[in-house]
C-alpha positions as CSV (number, residue, x, y, z in Angstrom):
1,X,-11.0,-74.7,-19.2
2,X,-14.2,-73.3,-17.7
3,X,-12.6,-72.5,-14.4
4,X,-9.8,-70.7,-16.2
5,X,-12.4,-68.6,-18.1
6,X,-14.2,-67.8,-14.9
7,X,-11.0,-66.8,-13.3
8,X,-10.1,-64.5,-16.2
9,X,-13.6,-62.9,-16.1
10,X,-13.2,-62.4,-12.3
11,X,-9.9,-60.7,-12.8
12,X,-11.3,-58.4,-15.5
13,X,-14.3,-57.5,-13.2
14,X,-11.9,-56.8,-10.3
15,X,-9.7,-54.6,-12.5
16,X,-12.7,-52.6,-13.8
17,X,-13.9,-52.2,-10.2
18,X,-10.5,-50.9,-9.2
19,X,-10.5,-48.4,-12.1
20,X,-14.0,-47.3,-11.1
21,X,-13.0,-46.9,-7.5
22,X,-10.0,-44.7,-8.5
23,X,-12.1,-42.6,-10.8
24,X,-14.6,-42.1,-8.0
25,X,-12.0,-40.5,-5.7
26,X,-12.9,-36.9,-4.9
27,X,-10.8,-34.6,-7.1
28,X,-9.9,-31.0,-6.3
29,X,-8.3,-28.2,-8.4
30,X,-6.5,-25.2,-6.8
31,X,-4.8,-22.3,-8.5
32,X,-1.6,-20.4,-7.7
33,X,0.5,-17.6,-9.2
34,X,4.2,-16.8,-8.9
35,X,5.2,-15.2,-5.7
36,X,8.0,-16.2,-3.2
37,X,5.6,-17.3,-0.5
38,X,3.5,-19.4,-2.9
39,X,6.4,-21.2,-4.8
40,X,6.3,-24.1,-2.2
41,X,3.0,-25.2,-3.6
42,X,4.5,-25.7,-7.1
43,X,7.4,-27.6,-5.6
44,X,5.1,-29.7,-3.5
45,X,3.3,-30.8,-6.6
46,X,6.4,-31.3,-8.8
47,X,8.2,-33.3,-6.1
48,X,5.2,-35.6,-5.3
49,X,4.6,-34.3,-1.8
50,X,1.0,-33.3,-2.8
51,X,0.3,-36.7,-4.3
52,X,1.7,-38.4,-1.2
53,X,-0.7,-36.5,1.1
54,X,-3.6,-36.8,-1.3
55,X,-3.1,-40.6,-1.5
56,X,-3.1,-40.7,2.3
57,X,-6.6,-39.3,2.3
58,X,-7.8,-41.1,-0.8
59,X,-8.3,-37.9,-2.9
60,X,-6.8,-36.2,-5.9
61,X,-5.3,-32.7,-5.7
62,X,-4.1,-30.6,-8.7
63,X,-2.5,-27.2,-8.5
64,X,-2.8,-25.1,-11.7
65,X,-0.6,-22.1,-12.3
66,X,-2.4,-19.0,-13.5
67,X,0.0,-16.3,-14.8
68,X,-2.2,-13.3,-14.0
69,X,-2.6,-13.1,-10.2
70,X,-5.9,-11.2,-10.1
71,X,-7.3,-13.5,-12.8
72,X,-6.5,-16.5,-10.6
73,X,-8.5,-15.0,-7.8
74,X,-11.4,-14.1,-10.2
75,X,-11.5,-17.7,-11.5
76,X,-11.7,-19.0,-8.0
77,X,-14.4,-16.6,-7.2
78,X,-16.3,-17.7,-10.3
79,X,-16.2,-21.3,-9.1
80,X,-13.5,-22.5,-11.5
81,X,-11.3,-23.7,-8.6
82,X,-11.8,-25.2,-5.2
83,X,-9.0,-23.0,-3.7
84,X,-6.5,-20.3,-4.6
85,X,-3.4,-18.5,-3.3
86,X,-4.2,-14.8,-2.5
87,X,-3.6,-12.0,0.0
88,X,-5.9,-11.2,2.9
89,X,-7.1,-8.0,1.3
90,X,-8.0,-9.7,-2.0
91,X,-9.6,-12.6,-0.1
92,X,-11.9,-10.0,1.5
93,X,-12.6,-7.8,-1.5
94,X,-13.0,-10.4,-4.2
95,X,-14.5,-13.8,-3.2
96,X,-15.9,-12.7,0.2
97,X,-17.3,-9.4,-0.9
98,X,-18.7,-11.3,-4.0
99,X,-20.6,-13.6,-1.7
100,X,-18.3,-16.7,-1.9
101,X,-17.9,-18.1,1.6
102,X,-14.1,-18.7,1.8
103,X,-11.8,-20.1,4.4
104,X,-8.1,-19.1,4.8
105,X,-6.9,-22.6,5.4
106,X,-3.2,-21.7,5.7
107,X,-1.6,-18.3,6.6
108,X,1.7,-19.1,4.8
109,X,3.6,-15.8,5.5
110,X,3.4,-12.1,5.8
111,X,5.3,-9.6,3.7
112,X,8.3,-8.5,5.7
113,X,9.9,-6.1,3.2
114,X,8.6,-7.5,0.0
115,X,6.5,-4.4,-0.5
116,X,7.9,-0.8,-0.3
117,X,7.8,2.9,-1.1
118,X,10.8,4.2,-3.1
119,X,11.6,7.8,-4.0
120,X,14.3,9.6,-6.0
121,X,13.5,13.1,-4.6
122,X,12.3,13.0,-0.9
123,X,14.0,11.6,2.2
124,X,10.9,10.5,4.2
125,X,7.3,9.6,4.1
126,X,6.4,12.9,5.6
127,X,8.1,14.7,2.7
128,X,5.8,12.9,0.2
129,X,3.1,15.6,1.0
130,X,1.9,17.2,-2.2
131,X,3.7,14.6,-4.4
132,X,2.5,12.3,-7.2
133,X,3.0,8.6,-6.3
134,X,2.8,5.9,-8.9
135,X,1.4,2.5,-7.9
136,X,-1.1,-0.2,-8.8
137,X,-4.3,1.5,-7.6
138,X,-6.5,-0.5,-5.1
139,X,-3.8,-3.1,-4.6
140,X,-1.8,-4.0,-1.5
141,X,0.6,-1.3,-2.6
142,X,-2.2,1.2,-2.2
143,X,-2.9,-0.2,1.3
144,X,0.8,0.1,2.2
145,X,0.9,3.7,1.1
146,X,-2.2,4.5,3.2
147,X,-0.6,2.9,6.3
148,X,2.7,4.6,5.7
149,X,1.0,8.0,5.5
150,X,-0.8,7.3,8.7
151,X,2.6,6.9,10.5
152,X,3.6,10.3,9.3
153,X,0.3,12.0,10.3
154,X,-0.8,12.3,6.7
155,X,-3.6,10.8,4.6
156,X,-4.2,10.0,1.0
157,X,-5.7,13.5,0.6
158,X,-2.1,14.9,1.0
159,X,-0.8,13.1,-2.0
160,X,-1.9,12.2,-5.6
161,X,-2.0,8.6,-6.5
162,X,-1.2,7.8,-10.1
163,X,-2.5,4.4,-11.3
164,X,0.3,2.6,-13.1
165,X,0.3,-1.0,-14.3
166,X,2.8,-3.2,-12.4
167,X,4.5,-4.1,-15.7
168,X,5.3,-0.4,-16.3
169,X,6.3,0.8,-12.9
170,X,10.0,0.2,-13.0
171,X,10.4,1.7,-16.4
172,X,8.3,4.7,-15.4
173,X,10.5,5.2,-12.3
174,X,13.5,5.5,-14.6
175,X,12.0,8.6,-16.2
176,X,12.3,12.2,-14.9
177,X,8.6,12.6,-14.4
178,X,8.0,9.7,-12.0
179,X,9.7,10.4,-8.7
180,X,8.1,8.1,-6.2
181,X,6.5,4.6,-6.5
182,X,5.1,1.8,-4.4
183,X,5.5,-1.8,-5.6
184,X,6.4,-5.3,-4.6
185,X,9.3,-7.7,-5.3
186,X,10.9,-8.4,-7.6
187,X,10.0,-5.0,-9.1
188,X,10.9,-3.3,-5.8
189,X,14.4,-4.7,-5.9
190,X,14.8,-3.4,-9.5
191,X,13.6,0.0,-8.5
192,X,15.9,0.2,-5.5
193,X,18.9,-0.2,-7.8
194,X,18.1,2.9,-9.8
195,X,20.4,5.9,-9.2
196,X,19.2,8.1,-6.3
197,X,16.5,5.7,-5.2
198,X,15.8,5.8,-1.5
199,X,13.5,3.3,0.3
200,X,11.1,5.3,2.5
201,X,8.9,2.6,4.0
202,X,8.4,-1.2,3.7
203,X,6.0,-3.8,4.8
204,X,8.5,-4.8,7.5
205,X,7.2,-1.7,9.3
206,X,3.7,-3.0,9.4
207,X,4.5,-6.7,10.2
208,X,1.6,-9.2,9.9
209,X,-0.7,-7.0,7.9
210,X,-0.1,-8.1,4.3
211,X,-0.8,-11.8,4.5
212,X,-0.3,-14.5,1.9
213,X,-2.9,-17.2,2.2
214,X,-4.2,-20.4,0.7
215,X,-8.0,-19.9,0.5
216,X,-10.4,-22.8,0.1
217,X,-14.1,-22.7,-0.6
218,X,-15.8,-23.1,2.8
219,X,-18.6,-25.5,1.6
220,X,-16.0,-27.7,-0.1
221,X,-13.9,-27.8,3.0
222,X,-16.8,-28.7,5.2
223,X,-17.9,-31.5,2.9
224,X,-14.3,-32.7,2.5
225,X,-12.2,-32.1,5.6
226,X,-9.7,-34.6,4.2
227,X,-8.8,-31.9,1.7
228,X,-7.8,-29.5,4.4
229,X,-5.8,-32.2,6.1
230,X,-3.9,-33.2,3.0
231,X,-3.1,-29.6,2.0
232,X,-1.9,-28.7,5.4
233,X,0.3,-31.8,5.8
234,X,1.8,-31.2,2.3
235,X,2.5,-27.5,3.1
236,X,4.4,-28.1,6.3
237,X,6.4,-31.1,4.9
238,X,7.4,-28.8,2.0
239,X,8.5,-26.0,4.3
240,X,10.5,-28.5,6.4
241,X,12.2,-29.8,3.2
242,X,13.3,-26.3,2.0
243,X,14.7,-25.0,5.3
244,X,18.4,-24.9,6.1
245,X,21.7,-25.3,4.2
246,X,21.5,-29.0,3.4
247,X,22.0,-29.9,-0.3
248,X,18.4,-31.1,-0.4
249,X,17.1,-27.8,1.0
250,X,19.1,-25.8,-1.4
251,X,18.0,-27.9,-4.3
252,X,14.4,-27.4,-3.3
253,X,14.8,-23.6,-3.1
254,X,16.8,-23.6,-6.4
255,X,13.9,-25.4,-8.1
256,X,11.4,-22.9,-6.7
257,X,13.6,-19.9,-7.7
258,X,14.0,-21.2,-11.3
259,X,10.2,-21.7,-11.5
260,X,9.9,-18.1,-10.4
261,X,12.4,-16.8,-13.0
262,X,15.4,-16.4,-10.8
263,X,18.2,-18.4,-9.2
264,X,18.9,-19.7,-5.7
265,X,20.5,-16.5,-4.5
266,X,17.6,-14.4,-6.0
267,X,15.0,-16.6,-4.4
268,X,16.7,-16.6,-1.1
269,X,16.8,-12.8,-1.2
270,X,13.0,-12.8,-1.8
271,X,12.5,-15.2,1.1
272,X,14.5,-12.9,3.4
273,X,11.8,-10.3,2.9
274,X,9.0,-12.9,3.5
275,X,8.2,-14.0,7.0
276,X,7.3,-17.7,6.4
277,X,5.6,-19.4,9.3
278,X,8.0,-22.3,9.0
279,X,6.4,-24.6,11.6
280,X,2.7,-25.5,12.3
281,X,3.1,-24.0,15.8
282,X,4.3,-20.7,14.5
283,X,1.4,-20.6,12.1
284,X,-1.0,-21.5,14.8
285,X,0.2,-18.9,17.2
286,X,-0.3,-16.2,14.6
287,X,-3.7,-17.4,13.5
288,X,-5.1,-17.4,17.1
289,X,-3.6,-14.1,18.0
290,X,-6.2,-11.4,18.5
291,X,-4.1,-9.1,16.4
292,X,-5.4,-10.9,13.3
293,X,-8.9,-9.6,14.0
294,X,-7.5,-6.0,14.4
295,X,-5.6,-6.3,11.2
296,X,-8.6,-7.5,9.2
297,X,-10.6,-4.6,10.6
298,X,-8.0,-2.2,9.2
299,X,-8.1,-4.0,5.9
300,X,-11.9,-3.8,5.8
301,X,-12.0,-0.1,6.6
302,X,-9.4,0.6,3.9
303,X,-11.3,-1.5,1.4
304,X,-14.6,0.2,2.2
305,X,-13.1,3.7,1.9
306,X,-11.9,2.8,-1.6
307,X,-15.1,1.1,-2.8
308,X,-13.7,-2.4,-2.8
309,X,-16.5,-4.0,-0.9
310,X,-19.1,-3.2,-3.6
311,X,-21.0,-0.1,-4.7
312,X,-23.9,-1.0,-2.4
313,X,-21.8,-1.7,0.7
314,X,-23.3,0.5,3.5
315,X,-20.3,0.2,5.8
316,X,-16.9,-1.3,6.4
317,X,-18.4,-4.2,8.4
318,X,-20.7,-5.4,5.7
319,X,-18.7,-8.6,5.3
320,X,-18.4,-10.7,8.4
321,X,-14.9,-12.0,9.1
322,X,-14.3,-14.9,11.5
323,X,-11.1,-15.5,13.4
324,X,-10.3,-17.8,16.3
325,X,-10.1,-14.8,18.6
326,X,-13.5,-13.5,17.6
327,X,-15.5,-12.2,14.7
328,X,-15.7,-8.7,13.1
329,X,-18.3,-7.4,10.8
330,X,-21.8,-8.6,10.0
331,X,-22.5,-11.9,11.9
332,X,-25.2,-12.7,9.4
333,X,-22.9,-12.4,6.4
334,X,-19.8,-14.3,7.5
335,X,-17.9,-14.8,4.2
336,X,-14.2,-14.9,5.2
337,X,-13.0,-17.3,7.8
338,X,-9.6,-17.8,9.3
339,X,-9.4,-21.4,10.5
340,X,-7.1,-22.8,13.1
341,X,-8.6,-26.3,12.8
342,X,-6.1,-27.9,10.4
343,X,-3.0,-26.1,11.4
344,X,-3.7,-27.1,15.0
345,X,-3.9,-30.8,13.9
346,X,-0.5,-30.3,12.3
347,X,1.0,-28.7,15.4
348,X,-0.3,-31.7,17.4
349,X,1.1,-34.2,14.9
350,X,-2.5,-35.5,14.3
351,X,-2.5,-35.3,10.5
């Protein structure tokens, strides 16, 4: 009887120890918002791929959807999350410019037509001179407009930007007063269907400049490299799952599309305008290319010119940006880092 009691007590102690060990696992929260290039993260969590890779490295990872994109980045910047999906420009102008040292763990894709300029009255970018153009001011749409004007020998001084909320853009484009807009999908696709609409310029004409990232707090990543390994492994397993015409791949994309408010055909159309880096090697090649440094310099210069680096910023290079091909900006204030460490491990099958 005594031995049986001791055995029971031992089992209880072991069970409590096990529960305590599980509770002690490092836990991480990341946020995401709806966009074609970020839907794989939601699928990875719903399908168990995230859990599989988190278990491999004895950690817990949770992705939380935030409906308002900018709010998600602000919450990350405020310390509410360990990581967040965001564009390269927003990574620079929000967390990095705000003093939060951040690492672009994964460059998931670049916009390859998902952003565009549409007009009902003019045939070309050059013909926009003197026109009003409606867009979300200081967003990637604003950046796209600036780059488009450059290609036509114009500048923002040659047009008038009219700040318009993204929720109002398509409806505004349907009125006689609004003749030209800049926006992103799925709003872009809706605007392109309106009578007389002509697409003048898209992000496909500046490939590799509007980047969609998974950004992680640098200090957290340094303390827990297993987080970077698990996230990278889960990402590329998900991309492999969704590629091709197999029933499993179509089912994965259908689930992503439905979560984004569309169907398989609609989601595939969005993916067609999104240059996903489908393999670790493709992502690695892009990350180590010196062009990334040049692109981020352009983004920093645009951001400074529009006051997005802070009122006290003395110059465009106030925030240091680290890339595998070299750094740009203030070496004493490196706050945005593009890392090839984890994607290289994936490319070498070492995760």
